[in-house]
N, C-alpha and C positions, 0 to 999 in steps of 0.2 A: 283336715291337713294339720300337720304337727306345726307347732309354733317355732319360732325362731330358735328359743332357749332347748326345746326338745331336737331340733335337728342339730343344733351344736353339741349336745350330749354324745350322739352318734358319731362324730367326728372323732379322729385321733386326739390325744390328750396333750400332744407335743406342744410346747410354747408357741413353736413358730406356726404351727398350723392352727392353733387357737386365736392367735393374732390375725391372722387370714380369715378364719370364719367369723371372727367377730366384726370384722370389715365388711364381709359379705352381709351379715345380719343388718348392720347400720344401714348398709344401701337398700336393702330389701325393704326396711322401715320405711325409708324415705321415698322410695320409687314404686311401692307395692307390687314387688315382683316376687316371685318364688325363688328360695336358695338355689334350685337346680338351674333357673334362669341366670343367676348371679354367677353360678361357677360356670356355666356355659358362656356365658359372657366373657370371663376371663380367661377361657381357654381358646376364645376366639379372638384374642389378641387384644382385648380391653380390659387393662388391670384396674381395679377398684381400690381407692386408699381414703382413710380418715384421717385427719390431723386437726390439731386445735391446741389451744392453750388456755389456762384458766377456766377449765371445765367447759370450755366450748368447743364443739367439733364442727367439721366441716366435710363435705363429700367432694370426690374429684375422681378423675379416670385417667390413665396414661396407657398410651397403646403399647403393645410388646407381645412375646411370645411367653408361654408357659416356662417355668423354672427348669423343668425337665420332664422328660417323656414320661418316667415313672411317677413322678408326681400328679401329673394330670391324669394319668389313668388310675391312680390311688384315688382322685378325686371323684373320677366317674365312677368308679365300682362302688365307692362309700356312699354315692348319692343315688345311686340308678341300680339296686342290686338285681331287678328284674328287667332288664332293657328288652324292649321289643324287637323285631327282626331288624337285621343289620341296616338294610337299606330304607326301611320304613322309620327307624329310630335316627338314622343320618339326617333324612330329610326334616323330620321334626325338629332335630338338634339345630339344623342351619337355621330353620324359621324362628325357633326360640331365641338364638342369638340376634337375630336381625331385629326382633321385635323389642327385645331389651336394649340393644344398643340404640336404636331409635328414640326408645321412652327416655334412656339416660342423656342423649343428644339433645331432645327436647327440653327436658329439665335445666340442664346446664344452659342452653341458651335462653330459656325464659329469665334465669338467674343473672345472667350477664345483662340482659335488655334491662330489667329492673334496676341493676345498680348503676348503668350508665343515667337512667332517668333520675335515679335518686343523687348521682353526682351533680348534674345540671341544675336539679333543684337546689341542692347544697350551694352551688356556685352561685345562683341568683338571690338565695337567701343571703349570703354573706355580703354580696355586693349591696342589697338594700340596707343590711345592718349597719356597713361601713359609710354609705352616705347618712344615714341617721345619726351615726356617732359623730361624723364630722361636721353636721349642720345643725343639730338640735340645740336649743337656747339653754338646756340644763348642763351643768359642770358634770361629767363623769371622770371617775379615778378607778383604777385597777391597782390593788396592791396584793403583793405575794402573802403567803402565809406567816413571815416575819415582820409583815406591815410596811414592806419597802414599795414605793410607788414604781409600778411598771410601765404605765400608760395613761393617757389623758387625753380629752377632747379640746379643741380650741376653746370651746366656751369655758371649761375649766380654766385654761391659762388666762382667759379675760377675767374670769371672777377673781381669780386667787392673785393675778399680777405677775405671773410666772410663766416662763417658757416650757416646754416639756423637758428640754435638757435641765434645766433649774429644778423641776421637781422630780424627775427620776432618781431613784435611791433614798430620796426622803422617807422619812417615817413620821408617824402622829406624835410621837415623842421628842421631835425635833423643836427646840425652843423659838426656832424663828418664826414659828406659826403665831407666838403670841395669842393663842385661844384665850377667850373669856366666855363666862356664861352671862345671861341677859341681866343679871344683877352686877355685872363688873367683876365678878371674882375670877380666879385662875380656873382654867379648863385643863385639868392635868391629860398629858398625852395617852396615857392608858385606859382613860374613861372616855376618849372619842369614840364615836359610833362605829367606826370601822374597828378598833381594836375591840371594843366589847364583841361586834359580831363574831371575830375571829376567836374570841375567846370562848363564848357560849354557844357558837354554831345557830345562832338564832337572829331573824331580822331586828334592826333598830330603827325605829320611824320618826320623823318630824321633831328631831333634835334641833334646836335655835343655837348657834354659836357664833361668837365674833373671831375672824382672822384678819391679820395685819395684811395689807396689800402692799407691798415695796413700790409697786410703780404709781400708786396714787398717794403712797404715803398717808394712808388712813385706813381706819377699821371697816372691814366689810362682814355685816350680817348675811349669814346663810342658813338657810333650813336643811337639815341632812337626813337622808335615809341610807343604810348600810344593808347589803345583803350578802352573806356568806354562800361561798360555792363549795360543795361536798362532793366529791366524787363517789359514784357507786361502790359500796363495799367499805368505804372509810368512814370514821367516826368524828374527823375533825376537818375543819375547812382547809382547802389548799389555796384560796383566794378569796378576797373579799371586793365588791364593786359598790363604790358610793356614787350617789346622785345627789346634788345640791342646788337650790335656787337661790339667787341673789335676792334677799328681802331687805336689803339696805333702805330702799326708799320706804318701804312699808313700817320698818322700825321707826325712822325720822318721824314718819306721819303719827305714829302711836304716842311717841315721846311729844309731839307738838299737842296732840291730842289730851294726853295727860297734864301738861302744863295749862291747857286752857280749860280743862276740867276742874281744876283748883277753884276757878272762879266762873261757875256755870252761868250765872245771872249775866255778867258782862261779856261773856265768851260770845265773839260774833258769829260761832258755828253752831249749829242746832245739837243740844243735848236732852237726851231724855232719861226719865227713870221708869223701869217697868219691874212689874212681878213677874216672877217664873211662870205665870200662867197668862202673861201678856196684858195684863191690866196696866193703863198710863197712870203712873204715880207724880210724875213731875215732866213738865216741858219748859225750857228756857225762852225768853223772849224771841231769840233767832228762831228756835223750833217752832214757835206759833206762829210767826211771819211767814215762814217758808212752808209749813205746812198746815195752813188754817183749818182743813178738815180732818185733821188726825183724831181729835178727840172725839168727832161724831162717829168717825167710819171705823175707830178701833182697829181691830185685827183685819178688818177689810182694806185698809189702806196698804199702797202697795210697798212702803217700806217697812209694813208688818208681814210680809209676804212668806209664807212657810215658816210660821214661828214656832210650831211644834219641833221640827227638825232642829231649829237654832237652839231652843231650849233643852233638848236632848243633849246637844253637842256640848254645851256649857256644863251640864251636869257631870259628863263623862271625861272632858279635857282637863289637863293641868299644863299650865294655867288656864283657866277658864276663859279663854277668847276666841271669838268668832269673828272673822272678817269676810266681807263680800261687798261687791259693787252693786249699786242700784240705779236705776233710772227714773226719775221723777219730773214729770212736764218737761221732758228735753233736755234736763240738767242731770248729770252724773255725780253720785257721792260715794266716796269710800265709808262705808257702815262698819263700825267696830262695836260689837257687844262684850262686855266684860262682867261676870258675874262676881258682885261684891258679896261674899258669903257673910261678912260681919255685918253687913247693912241688910242682908235679905233681899236683895234686889238687883236688878240687872240694869247696868249703866250702857247707855247706847250714844256713840259720838259719830257725828256725821260730817265729813269734811268734803267740800266741793271740789271736785276733780274733773271738771267739764274740761277746762284748759287742758290737762293732761289727756284727757281721752280724745279731745279734738286735734291736741298734737299727734298722738299716736294713731289716729284716723288718716291725720294727713302725711304721716309717715308711711303708712301702709298704702296709700295713694301714690305717694312718690315712689316707693318701692315697686308698686305694679307698673307705674309709668317707665322706671327705670328699666324694669326686667322687659317690657312690652319694646322698649326702643333696642335695649341690648341684645334680645333674641332677635328681632327683625332688622337690625342693621346690616346693610351689604358690606361693610367694612368689617374684618375679623376684629374681636374685642376680647381681651382677658384681663384678670385682676391677678396681681402679683404681690404676695406678701415680703415685703422689701427685708425683713429681719429674718425669716426662715427661708428666702429665695424659693418658696412654693408657690406653685399656681393654684387659685382659689377657685376661680369659676371662668368660663369660657363660652361664647356665643355659638350658634350655628355656622355662621360665616368662618369662624376661626377652624372649626372642625373641616369645614369644606375645603378651605385653604392649606391647612397642614395636613390633614388626612387622618388625624387622631379623634376618636370620640370625647365626650366630655369627660367621662370617668378616667379615660386613658391620659388626657391632658393633666388631670389633676395629680396624677403621679409622676409626671414628668418634671425633669430641672431644666435649667437654663441651657446646660450642656447639650440636652437632647434637640433644642431647636436651632442651634448654632454650628457652625463648621469649626473643627479645633483651632484653626489659624485666626478666627474671629473672636474667640471667647475671651482673650485678653483685653480687646478694645471695649467689648461689650461691657464686661465687669467695670472697667473704668469708667465708662459713660454712666452706668448704674450709679456708682458710687458718687461721681460728681453732680448727678442728678438729685441723690439723696441729700447733699451739702448744699444745694441751690446754686451751684458754680456755674452749671450750664444745662441745658436740655440734651435730650437723645439725639443721636444723629438722624437725619430724616431718610438717609437711603441705608438701611440695616439688612444684611443678608440673612435669610431665614432658610432653614433646611427642613423639607417635608418628611412625611413619614417614610417615602419610597426613595429617600436619598437625594432627590433633586432640590434644586435651590431656587430662590426668587430673591429680588430686590424688593423692600417693603418702606414705604413712608410711614413714620412713627408718630403718633400725638398723644404723648403721656400725660396723665393728670396725677396730682398726689391726692389720695384719700385716706380716710381714718377707717381701720377694721377692728372697732370695738376696742380702741386704746392703742392699738398697732398701726406702723404706718405700712400704707400699701399704695400702689399704683396702677391705675386704670390705662390700659394702653390700647388705642384703636390704631390699626394698622392697614394700611391698601397696598395690594400688590401693584408696583410700577416697573414691573419687569420691560411691559411695551414701551412705557414713558422712557425708560432707560435707554433701549434700544433705539428709540426715535432719536435720542439725544445723540447718540452715538452716531447716527445716520445724519444728523444735522453736523455734528463735528467733522465727519469725514467730507461732507459735501463743503464745508466752510474751507477746509484744508485743500480740496480739490480747487476750488475757487480762485483761493488764494495762489495755487500753483499755476491755474490757469491765466490769472492776469500777470503772472510773471512770464509764464511762456508767450502769453500775447505781446508782452512787451519786446521780448526776444525775437519773436517773429516779425513784429513791425520793424524793427531794425534790421533784420535780415531782408525784409523785402525792398527798405530803402537802398541797401547796399547791392540788392539786385538790380533796382532800377537804374543807380548811379552807375553800376558795371556795365550794364546793357546800353546806356546812353554811351559810356564812355569807349567801350568796345566796338560798338555797332554804329550809331549814328554820328558821333564825335569823329570817329576815326574816318569814316567814309567823307564827312564834310572836309576834314584835314587834306585827305587825299585828293578831293575835288578841287581844293583850293590850290594844293600844289599843281596839279594838271593845267588848272586855268592859269597860273603863272608861266608855265612851260610854254602854254598854247600862245601866250602873248610874245613869246620870244622866237616862234615858228614864223615861217613865212611860206611853207609848202601848204597849199590847199587840201591835197590828201592827207598830210599828218594831221591838220587841223579837223578835218571830219573824222577821222579816227579818235581824236581826243575828246571830242565833243560827245561821241558816242559812250566812251569810256566813262565820263562825267556824267552822263545821262544814267547810266546802270547804277552808278553810286548814288546819285540822288534817289533814284528809285527804291534802292535796298534800304536807303536811310528813311524812307518814308514808310517802307513796311515795316520795319523795325520799330519806328515812332508809334506807328497804330498797334502794334502787337503789345507795346508797353502801356499804351493809353488804354487797350482792352482789358488788359490784366488790371490796370488802376481803377477804371470805371468804363464797363462796356457801354459804348455809344449806342448799340443796337437796342440794349434795354430801356433807354430813355426816349429813344426816337421811334422805335418800331413795336415796342413792348416785350413781354415776358416770353412767349413762345417762339417768335423769331430769334431773340437773343439765345435762347437754349438750343435752337436748331444751328444756329451759327457756331456757338460753342462746340456741337458736336463736331460739325465740318472741320473745324481746328483740330480737334483731337484726331480725326480719322486722317487728315493730311500729316500732321506731326507726327504721329506713332502708328500708323498703317494699321489701325484697329477698325474693323467692320462697325459701323453706327447706323441705327435706324431711330426714326423720330414719328409719332404718331399723335395726333389730336383730336378732339371730339368736335371741332369747330362750333363750340359754344363760348358765348361771351365770359369772360372770368373777372369780375369788378374786383379788384383789391387795392388797398391804399398803397403809396409809393413806398413807404417803409416796408410793408410785408412783401412787396414784389422784390425789393433789393434783397431782403433775407432769404427768401424762398430760391432766388437765383443763387446766391452765393451758397446756399446748401446743397442744390443740385450740383452746383460746381465742385465742392469739397467731395461730394459722393464719386463724380467721374474721375476727380483726380486719384481718390484712394483705388478706383477701379484700374487706373492706368500703372500707379506705382506697385500695388500689389496682388491684384487679383490673377495676373498672368490670363487673362481672358482673350479669346480671339474676336468676341463682339459684344456689343454694349447698345443696349435701347433706352429710350426715354419715351415715355406716354404720358400725356396730360388730358385730365378731364375733371369734371366737376359734378358735384350732386347739388341737392337742395340748399346746403349751407357751407360747403367747403370745397376748395380747390385742391385736387390730388394729383401729386406727381409721383410716377413709379420708374426708377431706374433698375434695369435688371441684366445682369452679365452672366457669362457661361464660365467664370473663373474657378478658383481653387475654393474658395469660400473662406469662411473664419467663424470664431467664438464671438457673435454678436453681443449676448449677454456682458462678456469681459470688456469689449470695446466701449459699451455705453456706460459702465459701472462707474459710480464714484469713487470706489475704493482699488480702482486699478490704476495705483499710483505710477505704474512703470509704464503704462500704455499712452497712446497719443491723445491729444487734445480736440481733433478735428471734429470728429463725430459728437462728442460730447457737447462742444461748442455749438454746433447746430442744433442739437436737441433742445438745449437751454434757451437758445434764441426763439426757437420756434414756439416753444412752451410759454415763453414770455408774451407772446403775441397771441395765444390762444390755439396754437397748433400742435403738431407733435411731429416726432420721428421715429419710425418703427422699421426694424431689419429682421429678416428671415433669411438665417443662412448656415448652412452646415458646411464644415470641411469636406472639400470635393465635390460638392452639389451646386456651387454659384451662389449668388445674392441676389435679394431683391429689397430695396429700399424704398418705403413709401413716406413722403412728405404730405402734409396737411397743413393748410391753413385756412383761416375763416374768410368768408365772403364778405365784403362790405356795402353797405348801401350806397346807390348810385351816387347820391348829394356828396356822400365823403370821399368818392374817387374822382369828381368831376376835375379839380385842379390837379391832379399827379395823374391821371390816367392818359394813355396814349391811345391812338387809333388801334394800335397793336393789340392792347389788352381788350378793348371794348368790342372791337370789331375784327380788325385785321388779324388778331392772334387766334380767331377762331376759323 
């Protein structure tokens, strides 16, 4: 089989065709198909193209028709001079097209899938890097090719005493760094590790330098490593990233060690002198007391562990200093080895750091406990950096309540958690809290990820974030509490209105009784008096008899009206006969007065209730029946009285027009009546209830329940009607 180069030589030499053929050869090499298949593939409507930049080429395909019939025919004749019979050749051609297209689609599909996987892996890697960058204890600074700071992590800001905004744009030659060497001499900016790495293109390791920290107004010692970044194909760095550790504490310990070492015998800390081979040459009294077996054990003693590695490091390092921490009999020591070449010996200083280690351990335990409480708290919790107004951490409850993952939450701002109209107040509250003037409001509105809102009760605490001020906020969703408060307020408003309404109703009832007495009883009695006066003046027996009959009628009417008023004020039957006879009497009065068909039914069982409960229950039934008369437009109404093991049940049922029961009983229905609401509240106070089932056009059923009382509680207030006759 001819190679791709040989096939290309047989094609026309025109530049246009040469580019097309080279394109096909590239595809053939990538997919391992013949040139004939590639041409057939293009003739079949799948155009193949190659593109790239910088020496890189990629394959692709585009569906379309051949540019012209002549061009297509020319390619066919050039690549297949001895074609088989037409029908056989056409079938083979179609199969070749199909196979090549399938091969190409499969390759492109694999390429897309692999690219998607690579993108997902890249996103995961970037997220891990970002978390590491933000939380690592080492300071990290990125600088451009001209030495300007581009970015820095929070640890860098804490160590250097600067915010990111203050660092950005600074260079190493900025005099505000006040950089010095270990011996106190100036450290020129051009010789800083980052600048050296940019100039040489090589890594710079373990450079100790002093930097001025404006926040603490003191010198900070850092151990610096600088690594240049060089793009492929370039010979000069485009960036440099610098990492550094705060070694201020260690430097102070070394200074203290050197100061003590000037008087080794009087020094309270252990001091040793060794040869490079590990032979003990000198031990001060403190060392003898602290390590009594050192001279006997020699290199086997724990403070001499791994001596060959220590000695090798002392030979190679400049300055020749090795530091490490060692634990001896439960106590921790900072061990500093210094090779004094002029004395040909190694000086070893040991400083007791047990308290510091214990403090660190206590801090770790405290952090663990804090993390356990923080992550396991039912309330939402987050930490806010008050200077940058950025969120540092958040717990699982915070994610559950707001709908953001911890990673998403750290990228939010305060404006993302509150409605625009609430932001001025929130910012003002934070400012006042920072000044110690006032605490945050207890009912702050938060916005969830889906846009919904809720009220939260806040409990803020000021904390320190590595020298920066922060605030730990615990918050709890009080939406249900707020709604309950609103219900209570509405209930109180309704009760106040009810009190006013009752006062008005009481006055109206007095006026009604007074009017009834005046218009009926008083008028009848006055008329009877006048007739008696006339009777005294008459002498005819027939006229006297007629006047007496008229006077008797007036007296009867007065008695009837007086009894009606008395029944309205306090039904005598309720106290003399009991609850059920009183209800039955009430139904008879309604039937007579309003021509409404009534029915009464009882289960004939004793229903012992206290006198207070009996009065409230009767008034409740009367209120329901009055509503039937006034509003139901009913043709009939029935009352049934029964009991179960614990309660008395009274059911009032009518065939009227019905109404919205929920609205009638609602405390928010300020425009409605108070009758049913008052009945429900009175029954509820006594341990009973009022329930209403009604729909417009389907009548109404009201059920009143009150608790039965023990027999002893009813002896003084029970009538025969309630205990027996009422049954």
